[in-house]
N, C-alpha and C positions, 0 to 999 in steps of 0.2 A: 260179485263177491268170491271169495277163497275158494277153490276146490270146486269149482261150476257150479253152486248153489245159486239159484235165482234170489234177485233181489226181493220179488214178493215173498220171500217166505219169511222177512222180517215183519211185516203185516199180519202173517199165522201165528206167529211168533206174540206178537204185543195183544194181539185180541184175546191171548191168556191171561192180559191182567185182571181178569174177572175174579179169576181163581184167590187173587192175594187181596187182604182188607187194604193195605197200602201200596199199589205200586209204586208210586212216588219214590218211595222209600229204598226201592230196589237199586243195583247198582252196576248199569252197563258197564262192560268194559272190555278191551281185545287181547289184553295178553297182563302178565303177572308171573313172578318166579316162578311158577310152574309152568309156562307154558315157552315155547319156541318162539324169541322173537319176532316180531310182524317181519322188521325187516330182515330179517333172515331166514325167509321161506322165499321157494320158488317162486310167488307172487307177489309178494311184498314189497312191488314197487313203491315208487315216492307218490305219487298218484294216488293207489289205491289206501296206502296208510292215510293218506290227506282225508279221502274218503270216510277211514274207520275214525277220524278224529272228529268229522264232520257228524257225525251219526250219535255217538258217544255224548258231545257236547249238545245236541238240539233234539235229542229223544229223552222220554219221560227218563227219571230218573237221581239218583247220583251219581255222577260220571267217577269213574277211577281211570287214573293215567300211570302208568309205569315210569318210573325215574328213564331218562333216556332215551324216550320214545320220542319225546318232544325236537330231538334233533336226529331222529332218526340211527339211532345205535343200533347196531349188526349183533348178531349171537343166536346159539343155536339152542340144545338142549339145556335142562339145568345141569351142571353151574356154569356155561355157557352165559347162560341168560344172564347173570351176575356179574356182569364186567364191571371194573369201576368207571365211574363216570370221567372224562377229561377234563381236569383240575379241580382246585378245591383244594391242592396242596403246593407249597414254593416248589417241590421240587419235579413236579408235573409240566413236563416240557409244554404245555399250551392248557388255557383254561377254557370250558367252552361255557364258564356261565357269564362271559364275555362276550359283547358282540366280534371283537378283534380274534377272541380264540375261537370262533367256530368257521368253518369251513361255507363256502358258497351255499352250499346243499344243505348243511346243518342251518345255515342262517333263512333260510327259504321255508325250511320244515316249521323253524323255531315262531317266526313271524309267522304263519300262518294261525298256527296253535294261539298263542297270544291273538291274534285278531278274532277269532273266536271266542275263545274266553272272554274278552272284553265285550262281544256283542252278548253273551251268554249273562254277563254280569249287569249289563243295562236295559235288559230285556227281565221282567218278572216272568213272561208265560212262557219261556223258555228252561226256568228254574223251577215254576211249579204247577204250569198251566195244565190241564188237561189233552189229552191227546188224542186225534181223530183221524184216522186212515183216511183221505181221500180216493187215494186211487194207487196200484201197485201191479207192476208186470215184472217178466224176466230180469229187465232192465233197472226199472224207475220205482221209487217208490216216493208217493208226497202224502205228507200230515200236516196235521192243525194242531198248533198248541195253542189255548184259550183260557183267560183269566176271564175276571168282570172287567177289566181295564184294557185288556190289547186280545189280537188277534195274530198270529202271526204263522204263515206257510213256508216248510222246509220240503223243498225239492232234492230228493236224492238220486242222481243219476250216475250209474255206473257202464254205462255203453260208450264205444270209445268217439262215437258220432254227437254232433248236438242233435237236438230232440226238441220239437214241439208237442206240449201236451195241453190240453184243453179239460181244466176239472171244473166239475161243477161244484159250486158253494152251497154248505149247508145252510138253511136258515136261521137267524139270529132274532130272538124278539127283542132285543136293545141294540142291534148293529144292525146298519149295512153300507157292505163295503164298497165304494164308490171307484178306488185304485188301489194300486200295491207299492209298497215302498222297497227298492232292493236296502237290504241293509248289510249286507252279506254274499260274496261270491260274485260270480258273473254273470247271471241270470238277466233275464228281461221278465217281466209281467204286465198283463193289462185285464182289467177286470171292465167285462162286456155282460152289463145283465145278471145275473146270476152265474156266472161263468167266467172262472180266471186261463187265464191264456200266459202259459211259460214259455219259454224259449230257454231251453239250458244248454250250456256246452257239456263236450264230452267229460266224461270223470269227474264230477262236480258234485258242491252241495251249493244250493243257494238258498238264500231267506229273504223273505220277503214279508214286510209289516202291511195287514191289511187296512184300511183307512176307510 
């Protein structure tokens, strides 16, 4: 995470959801018009920007995305963080609203964000499911999103190297998972009894549907 904060701090913050009558209405975000652009910070690499998007689109709440972050727009403190989005006017030299108008790097980020949003749209558990923390430490946070219809596990891993994680699955009175289907990211998963075994790449968010 940024500024050297441990990833496990995310789990500690989410434990405070009990203070709110409706934590599902909270708004997770990593940037807005009052903050330095994520891509404009010393640690704001493309990989970390993807991690940030991966978190706000899978954690509980209503995610907020600041315009331009979906293509990794740079910018400093206000007002530099309010730069014009490239395109939209006939006089603009290029139009990042279209694929042909985006650079290779911008298209990579745009495609990543689009894929994340598609998974969120397809799975109700990512939009309105309860959140249960399964495992966390300095580099990794694994959590469950659950509705009556489905259970989804999200593995957020900020470490630079790949990692193997063994996660005990909580008991469910009406559902017993026998395997896990990867629906986003390059991670791999297998269910062995009541343990979910994960293999996740470095600096990645992987999403699995328990079946």
